[in-house]
N, C-alpha and C positions, 0 to 999 in steps of 0.2 A: 507435552512430549512431541506432538506432531509439529508444532511451531518451531521448537528447538531443532528438530531433525531437518526441517525445511530451510531454516536460516543457516544451519551448519553446512548443508549441501550447497547453498548459494555461496558461502565463503569458500568452500572447497573448489567450486567452479572458478572463482577468482584466483585461488592458490595454484591451480593446475595450469594457468596461462604462462607462468614463468618457465616450467619445464617444456611446455609446448613450444614456446618461442626459442628458448636457449638450446635445449637438447635436440628437439626434432628439426627445427628449421635452420638454426645457425650451425650447431655442431653436427647435424645430419646423422645422428645415432639411429641406426636401423631398428634397434629393439624398441625405441620410442614409438615407432609406427604401430606397434601392437599394444604397448602399455597405455598410451594416452587415450586412444579411442575406447579401450576397455574401461579405463578409469572414468571417462566421461559417461559411459553407459551406466556404470555403477553409481556415480554421483546422482545422475538424473533418476535412477531407480529409487534411491533412498529419498530423493526430494519428492517423488510421486507418492511413496509410502507415507512420508510426513504430511503431505497435503491430504491424503486420504484419511489418516488418523485425525487430523485437525478437523476435517469436514464432518466426520462421524460424531466426534465429541461436541463440536459446536452446534450441530443439528440437534443432538440430544439435549444440550443445555438450553438452546433456543426453544425447543418444544416444551421443556419443563417450565421455563419462565412463562411461556404463553399459557400453559395449563394453569399455572398459579394465578396469572392475571385474570383469566376467564373465571376462575372460582371466585376471586375477590369481586369482580364486576357483577357476577350473578348474585352474590350475597348483597351487594350494594343495591342492585336493581330490585331485588325482592323486598328490601326494607324501604324503598322509595315511597313517598307520599302518593296516594291514589290520585290526587289532583294533578300532580306532575305527569303521571302516566296517562291521565285522561286528556291533558292538553297536548302532549307530544305523541306523535304517531309511533307505534311500536316498531314498524318496519324501518323508520328512520333511525331510531335508537339502536336497533340491531345492526344496521348498516354501519353506523358510526363506530360501534364497538368492534365489529369484525374488521373494518378498515384500520382502525388504530392498532389493534392487536397484531394485524398482519404487518404493519410497519415496524412495530416493536420486534416481531420475530425476524424480519428481514435484517434489521439493524444488529440484533444480537447474534444471529446465525452467520451473516455475511460481512457486514461492514466493520463491526468491532474486531473480529479476529484478523481481518485483513489489515486494519489500521495497526493493530498490535504487531502483526508479523512484519509488515513493511517498516515500521519504526525500529523494531529490533534488527532487521536486516541492515538498515542504514547505520545503526550504531556499531554493529559487528564489522561492516565493511570499512567504516571510518577507523575503527580500532586496528583493523588489518593493514590499511594503508599507512597508518601511523607506525605500526610495528615494522613494516617494510622499509620505510624511509621517512623519519620524522621531519626532516627539513623540507622535503618535497611536499609532505602532507601540510605543513605549516603554510607554505606558499600557496598550495592549491585550495586550502580550506579557509584561509584568513586573508592573505595578501591579495590574491586575484579578485575576490569579491569586492575588496576595498578599492581596487583600481578600476574595476568595471563600472561601479556606480557613478563616478564622475564622467566616465566616457558616455554613459547613457544620457546623462544630463546634457553634455555637450552635443550629442547627436540630436536630441530633441530641439535644442536651440538652433542648430544648423538647419534642421528640417523647417522650423518656423521661419527663419530668414530666407530660405530657398522659396518657400511658399509665398512670402511677401514679395520677393523679387519677381516671381512669375506673375503675380497679380498686377504689379506695376507695369510689366511688359504687355500684359493683356489690355490694360487701360489705354496704352499709347497707341 
C-alpha cells in the first residue's frame, strides 16, 4: 500500500508539470498560482504518508524475518556437535550470527523495498511517458540509446588516438 502511494505520488509529480508549464508560465493563468503549489504540497504529503507506511510495514516484516532466523539458528546451534562447539569459540560464533542476521535485516527492511519501489517507479514513469507521446517515447527509450552506443565507441577511439598523438609529440 505504501509503495503504491509513493509511486502514484511520483507519477502525479510528473503529471503536474504540464499544467505548471502550460497554464502557469505560458498562459499566465492567475488561479494556477494557487492551485499548483497546493497540489504539489498535497502530492508530497501523500508521498510522505506512503513512505511512512512502507517503512513501518517493512520494518515489521524485517524484524519478523530476523526473529524467525534467530529461532532457526538457535535450534541449529543447540543441536550442534559438542566437538564443533569445543573447537570454535562461542564469541566468534555469536558475532558471526549477529552480523549475518543484521545484514539480512538491513537487506529486507531497506534494500529490498527500495529496489521494488524504484523499479515500480521506473515502470510507471515509462508507461506515463508512453501514454503522453508514444513516438517521442520510442525515440527516447529505443533510438537514442542505439545512437549513443556507437558515439561512445567513437569517442573512446578518438581519445586513444589523441593520447598516442600526445605521446609521439612528447618523444620528439
